[in-house]
Phi, psi and omega in degrees: 000136177259126182247131179242143175268156175208153178145173185292156178300141175066024174265004171097027181295310183294321178297323179293317178299320179294321179295326181281323190245342186082005184248132175274111183283349174284108188252349184261148179302318180299323179293320179297318184289322185267344179074019177227154177277124179251346178219177182295140173237154184225143178212160185222146181231108178295144179253159183302330182274008178095347177286168183226133171272132177256135180244133174246113180263126186243155178288152179252351182293141184301325182283353182246018179299329178300326177288324176299316181294326179297332181268355186281342181295127174087004179288136178261325188220138186247137167252106177275113187263123179227125180285135184294330182284323180274322189076189180301134182236175184308314181286339173299311182294320180293317178298320179297318178298320179296317178301318180297315182293329179275359178076021180270100188241011176249125181180188183215152176257123176262109179271089189281170179059032181293337180283352183261358184236163177285167178297324180295316180293324179297316179295320179296318179297320178298320178295320179298320180294315181296324176293321179297320186273353191307319183255021182248164176298345178265019183302328182264007181292138177293145177252117189242108175295140180197173178217125178286341181275308182276342182090000179303126173077355183295317180297320180295321179293319178299319179295319179299316181295321179296319178292321179297326179299320181286336181268345181277119180297142180295148178297138175296137178261013178292161179084180183266161189292140181206126181224132177272118185281123176244349177210153169214144180201172180241133175248136181301130179079355181243313179108209186284132177232134174238149179234158177170179177259128177286125183259347177199156170073194182228158176220149180223157176302134182097347181293145171265132180231172177242132172272111187244145014271007185288336178078031179265129179276131181229165175232142182275116180264333180202157184224134163243122179247123183053041176072017177234140179298138184209166175258345179221162173216162183209172181306138180094359180250148166280125184238145167242120184246124173275120188246146167249154179096003182208144177262158181305318184287354176268355181250137178227153174302133183108342175292164174240141167256125187204168176301147189303318184281002171268352180287106181206076182304143182226148178240015182210133181227133168263134191209165171260117184249134174247128176268134181300141179294340181282351178294144185267348180218158178295158175270121183274158175300137176071027176292132175283139182217171165258127178258129176245116180222125190062231175260010184274148174224112185219145176290148182205166171240141179261112175261114179285128180270351177212138179079168180267339180201155178256119183284151176307133181084353183269170177233153179200158170283133180224160167244129181259116177264115189267153179290336180205162181292145175223175172265135179199152175221166178304139178093347179296132176274150180215163176234141172244135175241166184292171186300331179273359180059035179253345188215135175281126181266323183171199182186183181177207181219149182282128177257325179219113181275351182227058186275164170289168178300149187301137171230096186298143173061024176270115185296329180298319181290321178296321177294322178296321179292322174302318180294316182291341181279359176303146189287341182237147183297327179297313179293322180294318179293316179300312181294326179290320180292327179301332181284354179053054179298131184293339177267002184069184175253117178289114189297319186298305179294330179298310183285331174296321178309317185271000180054053180259137174280179186299320181296315179293324178298313180296325179295320178295314181297323179292332184272343185244115177301133183198168168239155182222153171240127183237135178212119179051044179082356180268119185243127177245134184254138180227159176290151176305134179088342184292314180295322180299321178294319177298316181298318179299319180296320181292310183293325177297316180295319179296321178301315178296321180295319180297323179294324181281324182228075185296339181269358179278144179289349181132207182234146175284169177302315181297319179294320178294318181299322180288327190271324186279129184278306180270105186208161176287172179298157185306319182293340182264338189302313182298318178299319182292318178299319177299319180294320180294322176294317180298322181280353180086006179283337176227162168236157183232133173234105186064234180270357187262140176250141181211166173290150184302330183273356185283131178230105184272022185292155180288151180227158170056228186298325179297319180296318180295320180294319179295326178294335176280322186272327187301318179301326178294318179291324177297317182296319180289327180059242181279358173234070186291157177290153176285155179303317181296324178292321179294322180292327177286327182293327179227103185293345180279350179284141175250133184301319183294325177293316180298317181296319178296319178297315181295325176296321178292318178295327176295316178298329180279355177079017184264331179228162179232128177280113181251106185069200182268348190245345190241143171231118186245131178290150188305313180300323180288323177294324176298318179297318178297315182294320180295319178296318178295322179297320179297323178297320180292327180292333178274348181278135181302327181264003182057040180243151182266120176262120186295321180295317177299323179295317179299313184290320183286323188253358178069029180277138181294157180297322183291333182271328191299316183292308178298333180294310181291330175293326176292322175302318177297317185299321182270006175082012179284322179234168178209142179267141173226191185293339180272326183157204182259128179234155178279134178270333181216157171293123184300333179298329179281346179265303188280330178288347175270356184258000000 
């Protein structure tokens, strides 16, 4: 069990920890000289059964609350320290508010310096404490008078903590390993050591972990769990990990040590925020704050997703825009303080660590957050699918949010009816029937299009996206089309999609005319004959008939009109574009020189200019102040046509 102290400066937190454990948690020279705790201190108390109680001693000074917050992660039981002579003070109230916001509701009140006051003052102080706690989660916490100097009440407090240990359920070790780093240092002959409280999973000597958000891979060379050498550690323990692969100066308070696939830095969080009732004014949209999450302290802006302001004592959905990426997952508790870091404003918990950019007052997003706030992943996934999100549910970030391993992930998927689209390991989840409705909308539209334009090869992805009304989000559309082609519901020819039964081949007089013209275009290849030359070659040809045929062949994706005189078949145009692209890759400025193209590829003077202009027209190339450059590899353009 991890026990944390809280309370006003100079109310005896460090002295109390020393009286309980025999260890002075003030480890810094400055702390010794000033007699106050300025940073986190740690102490341990072995129990008769071999277990160890871990103590986190935190500073009480208002300017050091950020250090107090860094130590609050992973605490199971709280000792709220209040001096009997002073009674509750400003930092007492702030620490109590922080404990409430962090969901820390198991604890005891240590009424210190009881030997320095009269019985009447002691009774008065007890009444003040009970009034303070009346509306807090610690309302039923015992209030124990004691003295760290005389030893009064210390044995009773030790007994209470020992009993609480047996009543506190052990932390679940489910999920993958995650530890909030609150200290790092170097030991001679050992190397880099980091400490923190493990909040999930297990770790063993030899494990590879990721230092996040920096993305540094490390290996665990040694472990101390609850101040004892060990080969493994787990959630709920104070751990010191000896790491290889990283130097002390590469580790900072606020980093996370975690399993590799949990490494996903984020700079945006959707959360449920509660503003303290003690605030004198509402919290406005886009208020700058300090965000404390785990051992992290980062600047942020609060974007209200509902309402124009958050009233004191109220709660609201918010999006937190952070100054830099941090590590966070669903369920992480946080505190926000004002921009000057002098006052605690409120706190809450992360509901979505990987949200889309804020869209204020969008009911769809608010409904999605309600769904994600369900207490179990099965219920959250079910509620999310019911909303029929057009982009589906991206499986990877969803299961990462919940810190589920492969076995737990498969159990959730087995329990929730769904359909999925998978591409290159990317899995999107949809409600039953949702994909079928999208597919019906696509095939119905294509059927109508084929009836209107039977000679067209079909529609491109972009054309379908613009035309179909009921469809998935744009990022999903391409994946869905690939799946429909794979399932045989559509066929694809180049960039065009069509129904499997659609045949855009030429018939009758058009077929006969193409049989007369195609050999001439085949013979010319990358230097096709001009339209005027073909009309002179066969006086029976009519220009209007040829032009109608070429327009139909263009719709079918077989020829390309280059200028007013040339029609080039797709394979030959690809050869021309590929050759021109190769010339630009050899050019120092990556620019296409038309004269070099003519000389290198044997293109006629009359064709070269309309050819490069056609490249511009279809978006393959673009002119700038230096010259003409390729925007895309032509193989990715023409081989899709």
